[in-house]
N, C-alpha and C positions, 0 to 999 in steps of 0.2 A: 683586650687581646685583638690585634689586627687580623685582617682577613687571611693573610698568608700564614699566620700562626695557626689559625683555625684549620687551614688546608693541611698543614703538616700533622696536626693532631688527629684529623679525621681520615687521613689516607689509610686505606686498608679496611675501613669500617663501613664505607658507603655501600659496596656491593653486598656485604653480609646483611646490612639492615634491609636493603631492598628485597633480598631473598627471603628474609624472615617475614616481612610484611605481606609478601605474596603467597606464603605457604601457611595455611591455618594451623597445621600441626606444629610447625616450627615456632609460630607465634605463641601457641599455647605453652610450648616447652620453655620459650624465652620468658614468658610471663611468670611461669612457676619459679624459674631460677631467680628472677628479680624479686619476687615476693619473699623468697627465702632470705634474701639479703635485706629485707625491710624497705625496699624501694617501691613502695606502693604507688606513689605519685607517678613514677616513670612508667609503671605498668599501665596505669589509666591512660596516659598520653599515647602510649604505643597502641593500645586497643582502639582508642578514638581515631587515631590516624589511619589504622587499618580499615575500620568501618567506613571512614570517609572515602578512601581509595576505592573500596568495593562499590559504594554508591555511584562514584564517578564512572566506573567501568560498566555498570549496569545501565546508566543513562548518559551516554556520550553527547557532547554538544553537537548541534547541527549547523552552526553559524559561526562566522569569524568574530561576530560581536558577542562577547561573553555575557551571560546572564549576570544580574547584579551580584549574585553570590555563587559564581561558578565554582571556585576552588577555595572557598574560605570556611574552614572548620569553625564551629561556634565555640571558640575558646574565650574565657573571661578576660584574658590579658589583651593589651593593645597590640595590633599587628598590622603591618603594611606588606603588600605583595606586589610583584611586578611580573607580567607574563608577556611572552613574545614567541614568534615563530622563526623558523629557519630563515636566514637572510644571506644575501650575496655580499653583504658588507664585510670588509676585512676585520671588523670587530666582532664578528659572530662567535668565533672560537673563544675569544676572551670573555664575551658576555656569558656564554654557556658555562665556562669554567667558574666565573663568579657566582652564577646562579646555583650551580651544583654545590657550592660551598657556603650557601646561605644557612640561616637557622633551620629552614626546612625547604625541601625541593620536591616538586611533583611534575610528572609528565602526563598529559591527557591527549586524546586523539579527537580531532574535529575535522570533518571533510577529508579524512585520510591523511591529515597533516598533524604533526606533533606540536602541542602547545607546551612550552617550557615555563614553569612558574616557580618563583623564588619567594620565600617568606622571611621577613625580618622583624625582630622585636625592637623596642625603643633603644636599647643599649647598642644595637647593631645598625643604627640609622646611618652612620657614616659609610658603612659597607653598602647599604641600599643606595645612597647618593652616588657612589662610584658607578654602580651598574646603571642607575637611572640616567645619568649624564651621558653614558655610552650609547644608550639605545632609545632615548626619549623621542627621537624624531622618526623612528621606524613606524610604518603604518600598522603593524601588528601589535604594537606595544600598548598594554593596558595596565593601569595601576589601581589597586583596590585597597582602601583604607578601612579596616574593620569590616570588610565585606562589601563596601560601597565603592562604586567606580568614582574616581576623582580625576578631574580634568587638569590640563597643563597649567592653567591660570592659578588654580588652587594649589597645585604642587609647587609652583614658584613661591607662593606665600609660605607654605609649610617648610620649604627648604631654607628660606631666609631665617625663619624663627627657630624651628626645631633643629635645623642643621647647626646654627650658631650655638644653641644650648648644648648640644652634644660635643661640639668641638671645644668649647670653653671649659667644660667640665667643672663649672663653678656652681655649687648648689644654690647660690643666691642670685644667679643670672636672671631668672625670671622676675625678680624683685627690682631689677635695674642694673644695667651694665655700667651705668655712670650716674652722677647726681642728676643729670637731665632726664634719665629714664627711671629714676627711683620711684617706687610705688609700693603700697602695702597690700596690694590685691593679688600678687603672685603672677602677674602677666603684664609686661609693659606694652603688649600689643592691644590691650584694651584702650590705649590712648588716654589714660587718666594719669598723665605724668607732667612734670614741670615743663617739659619741652612742648607739650601739646595743651592739655587742660587739666591741671591738678585737681584733686578732690575738693580743695577749699574754694575753688572758683565756682563750684556748683552751689549757688545760693542766692540769697536776696536779703535786703534789709526789711525788717518789720517796722511797725510804727514806734517801737521803743529803741530804734537804732541798733538792734541786735542783728548780727549776720546769721541767718538761718541756713543751715546746710540742707540742701535739697536732696535728701537721700533717695527719693523716688527717681529723680533724674539720673542719679549715679547708678542705680540698679538697672534702669533702662539702657544706659550706655554699656554696662557689663553684659547684659543679656543680648544686646544687639551685636557687639563684637565677638561674643563667645559663640555665636551661631556657626562660625567657622573655626576660630582658634580653640573652641571647646574640644576639637578633635585631637588636640595635643595631649599626649599621655601625661604631661606634667601639670596640666591645668586642672584646677578643682573649682568648679562653679559654685558649689555650696560654700566653700571657704571664702571665696571672693565676696559673695553676697553677705556673709556673716561679718566680714570686716567693715562693711558699710554701716551695719548696726552698731559697731563698736566706736565709730567716729562720734565726736561731740554733736549734739543737736544744734548748737548755736555757738558763735564766737562773739565776744564783746570786747570793746576797747579797754575796759577796766580789767578784765581777767586775762586777756590774751595779747596785751600790748608788747610782751617780750618777744613774740614771734611774728606778729602781723601789724601792718600799718593800715589804719582805717581812713580812707580818703576819697572824697568825691563819689560816693555811691558804690565803692568797691573796696576790696581788701587785697593786699599783696604781701608776700613774705618780707620780713625785715632783713633777712640774710639769705644767702644762696646755698646753705647747707641743708638741702631739702630733707635728707634722711633724718636730721635731728627733729624736724617738725613731725614726721611720721612717728619717730620714736617717742616723742613727748606725748602725743595725743592717743597713742595706742599702747602705752606702757602698761 
């Protein structure tokens, strides 16, 4: 569902929700109604959000620089937020409109000025990108990923990777957008791909002329690259490391000549359908 569809769906409900959250009696009544309908999860989220707003009102920020967890409820799911103040930019009204129609929206006061903050889940990342590109150069703009402030350089990496994933809507995208980025680890940003360094190149010949897969080096590469890309909601570090253990311990010319050529102290694929290699050794 696009952002403008969400706007049409939520018109008329925003003011009612704000009024309910600010009034304990109405919140109690709303919770009771929801419980009767069996929507227990919705009640919990509504209560958590109300408690969070109350804590913010009791302890307002004193500085333009937000604390590391200024407006981030401790929810178990992945979440990214963007905050900003009033601007003279011609884009301010548009930015505020987009923010108010995000998954969640909050206003807090700091130094007598309103801080506008919009929250997005992974499925709404495209909506976040629209707002981010509109206000990323404003001095008052801050982005928090799961409660941690994230800088522009890191945002650029995330937009390239996660943005493409959301736009392509292909469940196998992270396993490779082409033969040259195909990989069995669930993230081509780990750079263990045919266009960079595939898993079979992590190895060495032993004294029996067997090619030993260096699984320790593979795991080190995964851990190193996942220090940032591990923030992606679609990345699973545990699964990636488990795949390393499923790879063969060694390759030999006798047993693996259908897929690899052994020559001059190295090995390389016999053909360029790399996904077939992954499929064979991880079947």
